[in-house]
PDB file of N, H, CA, C and O in Angstrom:
ATOM      1  N   MET A   1       0.851  -1.174   0.000  1.00  0.00           N
ATOM      2  CA  MET A   1       0.000   0.000   0.000  1.00  0.00           C
ATOM      3  C   MET A   1       0.895   1.235   0.000  1.00  0.00           C
ATOM      4  O   MET A   1       1.843   1.327   0.780  1.00  0.00           O
ATOM      5  N   THR A   2       0.592   2.159  -0.862  1.00  0.00           N
ATOM      6  H   THR A   2      -0.178   2.084  -1.495  1.00  0.00           H
ATOM      7  CA  THR A   2       1.428   3.349  -0.951  1.00  0.00           C
ATOM      8  C   THR A   2       0.903   4.450  -0.050  1.00  0.00           C
ATOM      9  O   THR A   2      -0.289   4.536   0.244  1.00  0.00           O
ATOM     10  N   ASP A   3       1.832   5.284   0.376  1.00  0.00           N
ATOM     11  H   ASP A   3       2.800   5.214   0.137  1.00  0.00           H
ATOM     12  CA  ASP A   3       1.444   6.444   1.177  1.00  0.00           C
ATOM     13  C   ASP A   3       0.463   7.316   0.408  1.00  0.00           C
ATOM     14  O   ASP A   3      -0.480   7.859   0.984  1.00  0.00           O
ATOM     15  N   GLU A   4       0.689   7.449  -0.896  1.00  0.00           N
ATOM     16  H   GLU A   4       1.455   7.008  -1.363  1.00  0.00           H
ATOM     17  CA  GLU A   4      -0.160   8.315  -1.714  1.00  0.00           C
ATOM     18  C   GLU A   4      -1.601   7.809  -1.767  1.00  0.00           C
ATOM     19  O   GLU A   4      -2.540   8.601  -1.682  1.00  0.00           O
ATOM     20  N   LYS A   5      -1.777   6.515  -1.905  1.00  0.00           N
ATOM     21  H   LYS A   5      -1.014   5.872  -1.973  1.00  0.00           H
ATOM     22  CA  LYS A   5      -3.127   5.951  -1.952  1.00  0.00           C
ATOM     23  C   LYS A   5      -3.854   6.173  -0.628  1.00  0.00           C
ATOM     24  O   LYS A   5      -5.028   6.543  -0.612  1.00  0.00           O
ATOM     25  N   VAL A   6      -3.160   5.947   0.467  1.00  0.00           N
ATOM     26  H   VAL A   6      -2.207   5.646   0.454  1.00  0.00           H
ATOM     27  CA  VAL A   6      -3.751   6.167   1.789  1.00  0.00           C
ATOM     28  C   VAL A   6      -4.078   7.646   1.972  1.00  0.00           C
ATOM     29  O   VAL A   6      -5.160   7.990   2.449  1.00  0.00           O
ATOM     30  N   GLN A   7      -3.156   8.513   1.597  1.00  0.00           N
ATOM     31  H   GLN A   7      -2.278   8.234   1.209  1.00  0.00           H
ATOM     32  CA  GLN A   7      -3.379   9.955   1.744  1.00  0.00           C
ATOM     33  C   GLN A   7      -4.577  10.407   0.909  1.00  0.00           C
ATOM     34  O   GLN A   7      -5.381  11.217   1.370  1.00  0.00           O
ATOM     35  N   ASN A   8      -4.700   9.895  -0.301  1.00  0.00           N
ATOM     36  H   ASN A   8      -4.047   9.236  -0.675  1.00  0.00           H
ATOM     37  CA  ASN A   8      -5.845  10.240  -1.148  1.00  0.00           C
ATOM     38  C   ASN A   8      -7.151   9.772  -0.520  1.00  0.00           C
ATOM     39  O   ASN A   8      -8.157  10.481  -0.563  1.00  0.00           O
ATOM     40  N   TYR A   9      -7.132   8.584   0.059  1.00  0.00           N
ATOM     41  H   TYR A   9      -6.315   8.008   0.094  1.00  0.00           H
ATOM     42  CA  TYR A   9      -8.325   8.064   0.727  1.00  0.00           C
ATOM     43  C   TYR A   9      -8.711   8.947   1.915  1.00  0.00           C
ATOM     44  O   TYR A   9      -9.869   9.343   2.054  1.00  0.00           O
ATOM     45  N   VAL A  10      -7.737   9.249   2.762  1.00  0.00           N
ATOM     46  H   VAL A  10      -6.797   8.927   2.649  1.00  0.00           H
ATOM     47  CA  VAL A  10      -7.999  10.074   3.949  1.00  0.00           C
ATOM     48  C   VAL A  10      -8.491  11.457   3.529  1.00  0.00           C
ATOM     49  O   VAL A  10      -9.461  11.962   4.094  1.00  0.00           O
ATOM     50  N   ASN A  11      -7.843  12.069   2.555  1.00  0.00           N
ATOM     51  H   ASN A  11      -7.055  11.659   2.096  1.00  0.00           H
ATOM     52  CA  ASN A  11      -8.267  13.394   2.089  1.00  0.00           C
ATOM     53  C   ASN A  11      -9.678  13.357   1.515  1.00  0.00           C
ATOM     54  O   ASN A  11     -10.458  14.286   1.724  1.00  0.00           O
ATOM     55  N   GLY A  12     -10.006  12.297   0.800  1.00  0.00           N
ATOM     56  H   GLY A  12      -9.372  11.542   0.631  1.00  0.00           H
ATOM     57  CA  GLY A  12     -11.355  12.162   0.258  1.00  0.00           C
ATOM     58  C   GLY A  12     -12.405  12.076   1.350  1.00  0.00           C
ATOM     59  O   GLY A  12     -13.475  12.674   1.243  1.00  0.00           O
ATOM     60  N   VAL A  13     -12.097  11.335   2.396  1.00  0.00           N
ATOM     61  H   VAL A  13     -11.227  10.849   2.483  1.00  0.00           H
ATOM     62  CA  VAL A  13     -13.029  11.226   3.523  1.00  0.00           C
ATOM     63  C   VAL A  13     -13.185  12.581   4.204  1.00  0.00           C
ATOM     64  O   VAL A  13     -14.299  12.977   4.547  1.00  0.00           O
ATOM     65  N   ILE A  14     -12.089  13.287   4.401  1.00  0.00           N
ATOM     66  H   ILE A  14     -11.185  12.965   4.123  1.00  0.00           H
ATOM     67  CA  ILE A  14     -12.156  14.609   5.028  1.00  0.00           C
ATOM     68  C   ILE A  14     -13.035  15.544   4.205  1.00  0.00           C
ATOM     69  O   ILE A  14     -13.842  16.283   4.768  1.00  0.00           O
ATOM     70  N   GLU A  15     -12.893  15.525   2.895  1.00  0.00           N
ATOM     71  H   GLU A  15     -12.237  14.924   2.437  1.00  0.00           H
ATOM     72  CA  GLU A  15     -13.706  16.388   2.031  1.00  0.00           C
ATOM     73  C   GLU A  15     -15.186  16.029   2.120  1.00  0.00           C
ATOM     74  O   GLU A  15     -16.033  16.922   2.137  1.00  0.00           O
ATOM     75  N   LYS A  16     -15.511  14.748   2.176  1.00  0.00           N
ATOM     76  H   LYS A  16     -14.823  14.022   2.162  1.00  0.00           H
ATOM     77  CA  LYS A  16     -16.909  14.327   2.320  1.00  0.00           C
ATOM     78  C   LYS A  16     -17.483  14.807   3.648  1.00  0.00           C
ATOM     79  O   LYS A  16     -18.619  15.278   3.713  1.00  0.00           O
ATOM     80  N   VAL A  17     -16.684  14.682   4.705  1.00  0.00           N
ATOM     81  H   VAL A  17     -15.762  14.300   4.653  1.00  0.00           H
ATOM     82  CA  VAL A  17     -17.141  15.104   6.032  1.00  0.00           C
ATOM     83  C   VAL A  17     -17.354  16.618   6.051  1.00  0.00           C
ATOM     84  O   VAL A  17     -18.332  17.099   6.623  1.00  0.00           O
ATOM     85  N   LYS A  18     -16.450  17.364   5.431  1.00  0.00           N
ATOM     86  H   LYS A  18     -15.656  16.973   4.966  1.00  0.00           H
ATOM     87  CA  LYS A  18     -16.603  18.822   5.359  1.00  0.00           C
ATOM     88  C   LYS A  18     -17.881  19.201   4.619  1.00  0.00           C
ATOM     89  O   LYS A  18     -18.591  20.117   5.035  1.00  0.00           O
ATOM     90  N   ALA A  19     -18.175  18.513   3.540  1.00  0.00           N
ATOM     91  H   ALA A  19     -17.598  17.769   3.202  1.00  0.00           H
ATOM     92  CA  ALA A  19     -19.376  18.813   2.760  1.00  0.00           C
ATOM     93  C   ALA A  19     -20.646  18.527   3.559  1.00  0.00           C
ATOM     94  O   ALA A  19     -21.619  19.276   3.466  1.00  0.00           O
ATOM     95  N   ARG A  20     -20.642  17.459   4.333  1.00  0.00           N
ATOM     96  H   ARG A  20     -19.851  16.851   4.409  1.00  0.00           H
ATOM     97  CA  ARG A  20     -21.822  17.070   5.112  1.00  0.00           C
ATOM     98  C   ARG A  20     -21.999  17.887   6.377  1.00  0.00           C
ATOM     99  O   ARG A  20     -23.126  18.086   6.830  1.00  0.00           O
ATOM    100  N   ASN A  21     -20.900  18.366   6.958  1.00  0.00           N
ATOM    101  H   ASN A  21     -19.984  18.204   6.591  1.00  0.00           H
ATOM    102  CA  ASN A  21     -20.949  18.968   8.295  1.00  0.00           C
ATOM    103  C   ASN A  21     -20.293  20.341   8.329  1.00  0.00           C
ATOM    104  O   ASN A  21     -19.586  20.670   9.281  1.00  0.00           O
ATOM    105  N   SER A  22     -20.520  21.129   7.314  1.00  0.00           N
ATOM    106  H   SER A  22     -21.095  20.862   6.540  1.00  0.00           H
ATOM    107  CA  SER A  22     -19.837  22.420   7.205  1.00  0.00           C
ATOM    108  C   SER A  22     -20.183  23.382   8.342  1.00  0.00           C
ATOM    109  O   SER A  22     -19.446  24.338   8.583  1.00  0.00           O
ATOM    110  N   ASN A  23     -21.275  23.145   9.030  1.00  0.00           N
ATOM    111  H   ASN A  23     -21.873  22.368   8.834  1.00  0.00           H
ATOM    112  CA  ASN A  23     -21.691  24.035  10.116  1.00  0.00           C
ATOM    113  C   ASN A  23     -21.175  23.592  11.490  1.00  0.00           C
ATOM    114  O   ASN A  23     -21.624  24.113  12.511  1.00  0.00           O
ATOM    115  N   GLU A  24     -20.244  22.642  11.526  1.00  0.00           N
ATOM    116  H   GLU A  24     -19.880  22.219  10.697  1.00  0.00           H
ATOM    117  CA  GLU A  24     -19.723  22.136  12.799  1.00  0.00           C
ATOM    118  C   GLU A  24     -18.199  22.234  12.828  1.00  0.00           C
ATOM    119  O   GLU A  24     -17.509  21.231  12.643  1.00  0.00           O
ATOM    120  N   PRO A  25     -17.671  23.436  13.061  1.00  0.00           N
ATOM    121  CA  PRO A  25     -16.216  23.638  12.960  1.00  0.00           C
ATOM    122  C   PRO A  25     -15.394  22.821  13.957  1.00  0.00           C
ATOM    123  O   PRO A  25     -14.304  22.364  13.614  1.00  0.00           O
ATOM    124  N   GLU A  26     -15.882  22.627  15.167  1.00  0.00           N
ATOM    125  H   GLU A  26     -16.767  22.998  15.446  1.00  0.00           H
ATOM    126  CA  GLU A  26     -15.115  21.851  16.141  1.00  0.00           C
ATOM    127  C   GLU A  26     -15.016  20.390  15.710  1.00  0.00           C
ATOM    128  O   GLU A  26     -13.964  19.763  15.840  1.00  0.00           O
ATOM    129  N   PHE A  27     -16.110  19.862  15.203  1.00  0.00           N
ATOM    130  H   PHE A  27     -16.964  20.371  15.098  1.00  0.00           H
ATOM    131  CA  PHE A  27     -16.112  18.489  14.715  1.00  0.00           C
ATOM    132  C   PHE A  27     -15.150  18.342  13.539  1.00  0.00           C
ATOM    133  O   PHE A  27     -14.385  17.379  13.479  1.00  0.00           O
ATOM    134  N   LEU A  28     -15.184  19.281  12.614  1.00  0.00           N
ATOM    135  H   LEU A  28     -15.805  20.063  12.662  1.00  0.00           H
ATOM    136  CA  LEU A  28     -14.293  19.223  11.449  1.00  0.00           C
ATOM    137  C   LEU A  28     -12.828  19.294  11.865  1.00  0.00           C
ATOM    138  O   LEU A  28     -11.989  18.590  11.303  1.00  0.00           O
ATOM    139  N   GLN A  29     -12.519  20.131  12.834  1.00  0.00           N
ATOM    140  H   GLN A  29     -13.201  20.703  13.291  1.00  0.00           H
ATOM    141  CA  GLN A  29     -11.140  20.232  13.312  1.00  0.00           C
ATOM    142  C   GLN A  29     -10.688  18.895  13.903  1.00  0.00           C
ATOM    143  O   GLN A  29      -9.575  18.437  13.645  1.00  0.00           O
ATOM    144  N   THR A  30     -11.546  18.286  14.684  1.00  0.00           N
ATOM    145  H   THR A  30     -12.451  18.657  14.893  1.00  0.00           H
ATOM    146  CA  THR A  30     -11.210  17.000  15.291  1.00  0.00           C
ATOM    147  C   THR A  30     -11.016  15.920  14.230  1.00  0.00           C
ATOM    148  O   THR A  30     -10.074  15.132  14.304  1.00  0.00           O
ATOM    149  N   VAL A  31     -11.901  15.889  13.254  1.00  0.00           N
ATOM    150  H   VAL A  31     -12.667  16.530  13.194  1.00  0.00           H
ATOM    151  CA  VAL A  31     -11.781  14.905  12.170  1.00  0.00           C
ATOM    152  C   VAL A  31     -10.446  15.075  11.458  1.00  0.00           C
ATOM    153  O   VAL A  31      -9.749  14.090  11.213  1.00  0.00           O
ATOM    154  N   GLU A  32     -10.081  16.304  11.123  1.00  0.00           N
ATOM    155  H   GLU A  32     -10.647  17.104  11.322  1.00  0.00           H
ATOM    156  CA  GLU A  32      -8.815  16.544  10.426  1.00  0.00           C
ATOM    157  C   GLU A  32      -7.617  16.106  11.269  1.00  0.00           C
ATOM    158  O   GLU A  32      -6.673  15.515  10.745  1.00  0.00           O
ATOM    159  N   GLU A  33      -7.652  16.390  12.556  1.00  0.00           N
ATOM    160  H   GLU A  33      -8.418  16.870  12.982  1.00  0.00           H
ATOM    161  CA  GLU A  33      -6.538  16.012  13.430  1.00  0.00           C
ATOM    162  C   GLU A  33      -6.408  14.492  13.550  1.00  0.00           C
ATOM    163  O   GLU A  33      -5.310  13.945  13.439  1.00  0.00           O
ATOM    164  N   VAL A  34      -7.518  13.826  13.774  1.00  0.00           N
ATOM    165  H   VAL A  34      -8.410  14.270  13.864  1.00  0.00           H
ATOM    166  CA  VAL A  34      -7.474  12.372  13.957  1.00  0.00           C
ATOM    167  C   VAL A  34      -7.114  11.674  12.649  1.00  0.00           C
ATOM    168  O   VAL A  34      -6.225  10.822  12.622  1.00  0.00           O
ATOM    169  N   LEU A  35      -7.793  12.029  11.578  1.00  0.00           N
ATOM    170  H   LEU A  35      -8.514  12.721  11.600  1.00  0.00           H
ATOM    171  CA  LEU A  35      -7.536  11.354  10.308  1.00  0.00           C
ATOM    172  C   LEU A  35      -6.149  11.674   9.771  1.00  0.00           C
ATOM    173  O   LEU A  35      -5.567  10.875   9.037  1.00  0.00           O
ATOM    174  N   GLY A  36      -5.621  12.828  10.128  1.00  0.00           N
ATOM    175  H   GLY A  36      -6.094  13.477  10.724  1.00  0.00           H
ATOM    176  CA  GLY A  36      -4.277  13.181   9.696  1.00  0.00           C
ATOM    177  C   GLY A  36      -3.201  12.310  10.318  1.00  0.00           C
ATOM    178  O   GLY A  36      -2.087  12.236   9.801  1.00  0.00           O
ATOM    179  N   SER A  37      -3.519  11.655  11.412  1.00  0.00           N
ATOM    180  H   SER A  37      -4.425  11.715  11.832  1.00  0.00           H
ATOM    181  CA  SER A  37      -2.521  10.827  12.096  1.00  0.00           C
ATOM    182  C   SER A  37      -2.771   9.324  11.952  1.00  0.00           C
ATOM    183  O   SER A  37      -2.004   8.518  12.480  1.00  0.00           O
ATOM    184  N   ILE A  38      -3.812   8.948  11.257  1.00  0.00           N
ATOM    185  H   ILE A  38      -4.435   9.603  10.828  1.00  0.00           H
ATOM    186  CA  ILE A  38      -4.203   7.539  11.224  1.00  0.00           C
ATOM    187  C   ILE A  38      -3.680   6.790   9.994  1.00  0.00           C
ATOM    188  O   ILE A  38      -3.913   5.588   9.862  1.00  0.00           O
ATOM    189  N   GLY A  39      -2.992   7.468   9.114  1.00  0.00           N
ATOM    190  H   GLY A  39      -2.803   8.445   9.221  1.00  0.00           H
ATOM    191  CA  GLY A  39      -2.489   6.866   7.879  1.00  0.00           C
ATOM    192  C   GLY A  39      -1.731   5.561   8.046  1.00  0.00           C
ATOM    193  O   GLY A  39      -1.988   4.616   7.299  1.00  0.00           O
ATOM    194  N   PRO A  40      -0.799   5.468   9.005  1.00  0.00           N
ATOM    195  CA  PRO A  40      -0.041   4.215   9.157  1.00  0.00           C
ATOM    196  C   PRO A  40      -0.915   2.982   9.408  1.00  0.00           C
ATOM    197  O   PRO A  40      -0.560   1.878   8.994  1.00  0.00           O
ATOM    198  N   VAL A  41      -2.032   3.160  10.069  1.00  0.00           N
ATOM    199  H   VAL A  41      -2.320   4.057  10.405  1.00  0.00           H
ATOM    200  CA  VAL A  41      -2.935   2.030  10.308  1.00  0.00           C
ATOM    201  C   VAL A  41      -3.475   1.506   8.979  1.00  0.00           C
ATOM    202  O   VAL A  41      -3.564   0.296   8.769  1.00  0.00           O
ATOM    203  N   PHE A  42      -3.832   2.426   8.086  1.00  0.00           N
ATOM    204  H   PHE A  42      -3.759   3.409   8.257  1.00  0.00           H
ATOM    205  CA  PHE A  42      -4.396   2.019   6.803  1.00  0.00           C
ATOM    206  C   PHE A  42      -3.331   1.481   5.857  1.00  0.00           C
ATOM    207  O   PHE A  42      -3.643   0.725   4.938  1.00  0.00           O
ATOM    208  N   GLU A  43      -2.092   1.860   6.071  1.00  0.00           N
ATOM    209  H   GLU A  43      -1.838   2.475   6.818  1.00  0.00           H
ATOM    210  CA  GLU A  43      -1.005   1.274   5.284  1.00  0.00           C
ATOM    211  C   GLU A  43      -0.808  -0.190   5.664  1.00  0.00           C
ATOM    212  O   GLU A  43      -0.542  -1.029   4.803  1.00  0.00           O
ATOM    213  N   LYS A  44      -0.940  -0.496   6.951  1.00  0.00           N
ATOM    214  H   LYS A  44      -1.157   0.185   7.651  1.00  0.00           H
ATOM    215  CA  LYS A  44      -0.790  -1.879   7.414  1.00  0.00           C
ATOM    216  C   LYS A  44      -2.028  -2.721   7.131  1.00  0.00           C
ATOM    217  O   LYS A  44      -1.932  -3.933   6.942  1.00  0.00           O
ATOM    218  N   HIS A  45      -3.188  -2.073   7.102  1.00  0.00           N
ATOM    219  H   HIS A  45      -3.266  -1.088   7.256  1.00  0.00           H
ATOM    220  CA  HIS A  45      -4.458  -2.790   6.932  1.00  0.00           C
ATOM    221  C   HIS A  45      -5.286  -2.144   5.824  1.00  0.00           C
ATOM    222  O   HIS A  45      -6.277  -1.473   6.112  1.00  0.00           O
ATOM    223  N   PRO A  46      -4.903  -2.333   4.578  1.00  0.00           N
ATOM    224  CA  PRO A  46      -5.642  -1.703   3.476  1.00  0.00           C
ATOM    225  C   PRO A  46      -7.090  -2.182   3.371  1.00  0.00           C
ATOM    226  O   PRO A  46      -7.922  -1.513   2.757  1.00  0.00           O
ATOM    227  N   GLU A  47      -7.387  -3.317   3.955  1.00  0.00           N
ATOM    228  H   GLU A  47      -6.711  -3.860   4.454  1.00  0.00           H
ATOM    229  CA  GLU A  47      -8.770  -3.797   3.921  1.00  0.00           C
ATOM    230  C   GLU A  47      -9.714  -2.838   4.643  1.00  0.00           C
ATOM    231  O   GLU A  47     -10.915  -2.833   4.369  1.00  0.00           O
ATOM    232  N   TYR A  48      -9.189  -2.030   5.556  1.00  0.00           N
ATOM    233  H   TYR A  48      -8.214  -2.034   5.778  1.00  0.00           H
ATOM    234  CA  TYR A  48     -10.021  -1.041   6.242  1.00  0.00           C
ATOM    235  C   TYR A  48     -10.555  -0.009   5.260  1.00  0.00           C
ATOM    236  O   TYR A  48     -11.681   0.464   5.411  1.00  0.00           O
ATOM    237  N   MET A  49      -9.761   0.344   4.262  1.00  0.00           N
ATOM    238  H   MET A  49      -8.846  -0.040   4.140  1.00  0.00           H
ATOM    239  CA  MET A  49     -10.225   1.301   3.253  1.00  0.00           C
ATOM    240  C   MET A  49     -11.348   0.678   2.433  1.00  0.00           C
ATOM    241  O   MET A  49     -12.335   1.344   2.122  1.00  0.00           O
ATOM    242  N   GLU A  50     -11.202  -0.591   2.085  1.00  0.00           N
ATOM    243  H   GLU A  50     -10.400  -1.132   2.338  1.00  0.00           H
ATOM    244  CA  GLU A  50     -12.232  -1.281   1.311  1.00  0.00           C
ATOM    245  C   GLU A  50     -13.544  -1.369   2.084  1.00  0.00           C
ATOM    246  O   GLU A  50     -14.621  -1.407   1.488  1.00  0.00           O
ATOM    247  N   GLN A  51     -13.452  -1.401   3.408  1.00  0.00           N
ATOM    248  H   GLN A  51     -12.577  -1.370   3.892  1.00  0.00           H
ATOM    249  CA  GLN A  51     -14.637  -1.495   4.259  1.00  0.00           C
ATOM    250  C   GLN A  51     -15.190  -0.120   4.643  1.00  0.00           C
ATOM    251  O   GLN A  51     -16.180  -0.031   5.369  1.00  0.00           O
ATOM    252  N   ASN A  52     -14.557   0.941   4.162  1.00  0.00           N
ATOM    253  H   ASN A  52     -13.753   0.869   3.572  1.00  0.00           H
ATOM    254  CA  ASN A  52     -14.997   2.321   4.431  1.00  0.00           C
ATOM    255  C   ASN A  52     -15.125   2.623   5.921  1.00  0.00           C
ATOM    256  O   ASN A  52     -16.097   3.245   6.350  1.00  0.00           O
ATOM    257  N   LEU A  53     -14.158   2.190   6.696  1.00  0.00           N
ATOM    258  H   LEU A  53     -13.369   1.685   6.347  1.00  0.00           H
ATOM    259  CA  LEU A  53     -14.238   2.390   8.143  1.00  0.00           C
ATOM    260  C   LEU A  53     -14.233   3.859   8.536  1.00  0.00           C
ATOM    261  O   LEU A  53     -14.964   4.253   9.445  1.00  0.00           O
ATOM    262  N   LEU A  54     -13.431   4.670   7.878  1.00  0.00           N
ATOM    263  H   LEU A  54     -12.837   4.350   7.140  1.00  0.00           H
ATOM    264  CA  LEU A  54     -13.378   6.082   8.271  1.00  0.00           C
ATOM    265  C   LEU A  54     -14.725   6.760   8.088  1.00  0.00           C
ATOM    266  O   LEU A  54     -15.143   7.546   8.937  1.00  0.00           O
ATOM    267  N   GLU A  55     -15.401   6.468   7.001  1.00  0.00           N
ATOM    268  H   GLU A  55     -15.061   5.829   6.311  1.00  0.00           H
ATOM    269  CA  GLU A  55     -16.711   7.070   6.776  1.00  0.00           C
ATOM    270  C   GLU A  55     -17.681   6.698   7.893  1.00  0.00           C
ATOM    271  O   GLU A  55     -18.517   7.508   8.292  1.00  0.00           O
ATOM    272  N   ARG A  56     -17.569   5.495   8.386  1.00  0.00           N
ATOM    273  H   ARG A  56     -16.889   4.837   8.062  1.00  0.00           H
ATOM    274  CA  ARG A  56     -18.455   5.044   9.462  1.00  0.00           C
ATOM    275  C   ARG A  56     -18.155   5.743  10.783  1.00  0.00           C
ATOM    276  O   ARG A  56     -19.061   5.993  11.577  1.00  0.00           O
ATOM    277  N   PHE A  57     -16.889   6.056  11.016  1.00  0.00           N
ATOM    278  H   PHE A  57     -16.152   5.853  10.370  1.00  0.00           H
ATOM    279  CA  PHE A  57     -16.495   6.698  12.271  1.00  0.00           C
ATOM    280  C   PHE A  57     -16.803   8.188  12.300  1.00  0.00           C
ATOM    281  O   PHE A  57     -16.887   8.772  13.380  1.00  0.00           O
ATOM    282  N   CYS A  58     -16.967   8.800  11.172  1.00  0.00           N
ATOM    283  H   CYS A  58     -16.899   8.325  10.294  1.00  0.00           H
ATOM    284  CA  CYS A  58     -17.056  10.262  11.084  1.00  0.00           C
ATOM    285  C   CYS A  58     -18.490  10.755  11.097  1.00  0.00           C
ATOM    286  O   CYS A  58     -18.970  11.311  10.109  1.00  0.00           O
ATOM    287  N   GLU A  59     -19.167  10.556  12.200  1.00  0.00           N
ATOM    288  H   GLU A  59     -18.777  10.105  13.003  1.00  0.00           H
ATOM    289  CA  GLU A  59     -20.518  11.059  12.395  1.00  0.00           C
ATOM    290  C   GLU A  59     -20.543  11.883  13.678  1.00  0.00           C
ATOM    291  O   GLU A  59     -20.186  11.377  14.742  1.00  0.00           O
ATOM    292  N   PRO A  60     -20.959  13.142  13.592  1.00  0.00           N
ATOM    293  CA  PRO A  60     -21.001  13.968  14.804  1.00  0.00           C
ATOM    294  C   PRO A  60     -22.157  13.557  15.713  1.00  0.00           C
ATOM    295  O   PRO A  60     -23.118  12.924  15.276  1.00  0.00           O
ATOM    296  N   GLU A  61     -22.041  13.927  16.971  1.00  0.00           N
ATOM    297  H   GLU A  61     -21.260  14.441  17.325  1.00  0.00           H
ATOM    298  CA  GLU A  61     -23.150  13.705  17.897  1.00  0.00           C
ATOM    299  C   GLU A  61     -24.321  14.554  17.455  1.00  0.00           C
ATOM    300  O   GLU A  61     -24.148  15.670  16.964  1.00  0.00           O
ATOM    301  N   ARG A  62     -25.477  14.032  17.629  1.00  0.00           N
ATOM    302  H   ARG A  62     -25.617  13.125  18.027  1.00  0.00           H
ATOM    303  CA  ARG A  62     -26.689  14.792  17.271  1.00  0.00           C
ATOM    304  C   ARG A  62     -27.487  15.094  18.507  1.00  0.00           C
ATOM    305  O   ARG A  62     -28.541  15.724  18.423  1.00  0.00           O
TER     306      ARG A  62
END
């Protein structure tokens, strides 16, 4: 798994979250911080990307 593929996946998830939750700046900041540091996990376990785990985790409290 390449760093670039993981980075593209993470950036894509961040953009989707921003589009869905543009009115929640604290949530967006947290998502960017957490997802920015999680890349090595997805490099070791690319199956997580296939299962869309990040999208499932990125839901704000309602």
